[in-house]
C-alpha positions, 0 to 999 in steps of 0.5 A, spaced: 500 500 500 502 507 498 500 512 503 499 519 501 505 524 503 501 530 506 504 537 505 502 541 511 502 549 512 509 551 514 508 555 520 502 557 524 501 562 529 494 563 533 491 567 538 488 574 539 492 580 537 497 575 533 495 579 526 500 585 530 506 580 529 505 580 521 510 585 520 515 581 524 513 575 521 514 577 513 520 581 515 525 575 514 522 573 507 523 580 504 527 581 498 531 587 496 527 590 490 521 585 491 515 588 494 510 584 498 503 584 495 497 584 500 490 581 497 485 584 501 477 582 501 474 588 498 469 588 504 475 591 508 476 597 504 476 603 508 475 599 515 479 599 521 483 593 519 486 596 512 490 601 516 493 595 520 496 592 514 504 593 515 505 595 508 512 598 506 516 602 501 513 599 494 509 594 497 502 594 494 495 593 497 489 590 492 482 590 495 480 584 491 473 583 489 470 576 491 463 578 490 463 571 486 468 565 488 475 566 484 475 565 476 481 563 473 480 569 468 481 573 475 487 570 477 490 570 471 489 578 470 492 579 477 498 575 476 499 578 469 498 585 472 503 584 478 508 581 473 508 587 469 508 592 474 514 588 479 517 582 475 519 579 482 515 579 489 517 577 496 510 574 497 503 575 497 499 575 503 491 574 503 487 577 508 479 575 508 474 569 507 476 563 503 475 566 496 480 571 498 485 566 501 484 561 495 485 567 490 492 569 494 494 561 493 492 561 486 496 568 484 502 566 488 502 559 484 501 563 477 507 568 479 512 562 477 508 558 473 507 559 465 500 559 462 493 560 465 491 558 472 486 554 468 491 549 465 492 547 473 485 545 475 486 538 477 491 534 481 498 535 482 499 539 475 503 545 478 510 544 477 513 550 480 513 552 487 509 559 487 512 565 491 512 566 499 504 566 501 501 567 507 493 566 509 489 570 514 482 568 515 477 573 517 471 568 517 472 561 520 469 555 516 472 554 509 479 550 511 482 554 506 487 556 510 490 549 511 488 546 504 492 544 499 487 546 493 485 553 491 478 552 488 477 556 482 471 557 476 474 556 470 472 556 462 469 549 463 469 547 470 470 548 477 476 545 480 482 546 484 489 547 483 490 541 488 498 540 489 503 540 494 505 547 492 499 550 494 498 550 501 500 557 505 507 557 508 504 561 514 498 562 516 495 567 522 489 565 526 487 571 530 480 570 532 479 578 533 479 578 526 472 574 525 468 579 530 463 582 527 462 578 521 455 578 518 450 573 522 448 569 516 455 569 512 458 567 519 453 561 519 454 559 512 461 559 513 461 555 519 456 550 516 462 549 511 466 546 516 460 542 519 459 539 513 466 538 512 466 534 518 460 530 517 462 528 510 469 526 512 467 522 518 462 518 514 466 517 508 470 511 505 476 514 506 476 515 513 482 513 517 484 515 524 488 521 522 482 525 519 477 522 524 481 525 530 481 532 527 474 531 524 471 529 531 474 535 534 472 540 529 465 537 529 465 538 537 467 545 536 461 546 531 456 543 536 459 548 542 458 554 537 451 552 533 448 547 538 449 549 545 450 556 545 444 561 545 448 567 544 455 569 540 461 571 544 468 571 543 469 564 545 465 562 539 470 566 535 475 562 538 472 555 537 470 556 530 477 558 528 480 552 531 474 548 528 475 551 521 483 549 522 481 542 524 476 541 519 480 543 514 486 538 516 480 532 517 479 533 509 486 533 507 487 526 509 480 524 507 475 527 502 469 531 502 462 528 499 455 529 496 454 536 498 460 539 496 460 535 489 453 537 488 454 545 490 460 545 485 455 545 480 451 550 483 457 555 484 459 554 476 453 555 473 449 560 478 455 563 482 452 561 488 458 562 494 461 556 497 458 556 504 451 557 502 451 552 496 453 547 501 447 549 506 442 549 500 444 542 498 445 539 505 438 541 507 436 535 502 441 530 503 437 525 508 438 519 504 446 520 505 447 523 512 440 522 516 443 524 522 447 530 520 442 533 516 437 532 522 442 536 526 443 541 521 436 543 520 436 544 528 441 549 527 438 553 522 432 553 526 435 555 532 440 560 529 434 563 525 437 562 518 433 562 512 436 557 507 434 559 499 430 555 496 427 553 488 434 556 486 434 551 480 426 552 478 427 555 472 433 552 469 433 549 462 436 542 460 442 545 458 443 548 464 442 542 468 447 538 464 452 543 465 451 542 473 451 535 472 457 535 468 461 539 473 459 535 479 460 528 476 467 530 474 468 531 482 470 523 482 474 523 489 468 526 492 463 521 490 468 515 491 469 518 498 461 518 499 459 512 496 465 507 494 468 505 488 461 503 485 459 510 486 457 511 478 452 506 478 449 509 485 449 516 483 447 516 475 445 523 471 438 522 472 438 521 480 443 527 480 438 531 476 432 529 480 437 532 486 438 538 483 431 539 481 429 539 489 434 545 490 
């Protein structure tokens, strides 16, 4: 048997106020004449966090538009612009939610790899290490801070640049940065972590490595969304660590049905990842009965509205486009349903599932 040799994040700093050590952390990576570039969620433009970014000399802060999840065209545009303006960089720092961190990872890779980022959508296609990169989450749940993938929507598919060169060299986990997040967004992103855990813990790829992280992350999610009646600082602390542990859990296993189906929604409709997972998971009693039951309880307890009927007016061609994207997520389906998954999840069955959403 060949065991997977798993590449992890290089350095991790955790703690309230740890963002203030960013200047010191990146100082050792600075190269003469090569700036640091900060890719920051456009939500923070003009807000207090933007004034705390330790930009120096020729460093550049770019407020990136993550209204929709990152497209390969946007990655290519940013990387091309930075190559033209600066040539070489000391590094890229991504500050924001999962989309911003995915964007930072992808642009860092494309600084040192030729062609389009669409050329690298798949497993182990990236040939050269990217520039130094730092991930700083301002929302908790996606696990993008520890993932070896950067999920992108390309011309023909939604698929990550999955490689050993993708993980961040450094992550800064400061729960203070997540305080004040919009309630619905915080829930949807937190549920991404919860769903990671349910899919990992019920998957055919499950092992003690992924189980250990997944069980802890699930416990932390329940502490926040099931047991607590009001939000406090401890919730931010717990959810940030749930995100980290949940990301570690799927790193040595995989996600499952909800993610495979939501990729189709995101590709066609631009549905954000967290909310897409919630929309799909709400209808997956057949695959995750206990998880879906608890999910519905958390939705009700936290007063969240899950969008419905988003596929009601789609054409046959559009359904087929979503199905093509979803069926292409083979490792996810195999983890969820086993090696015979193609006999279980037929195109007709997947079409009926999309029609419920």
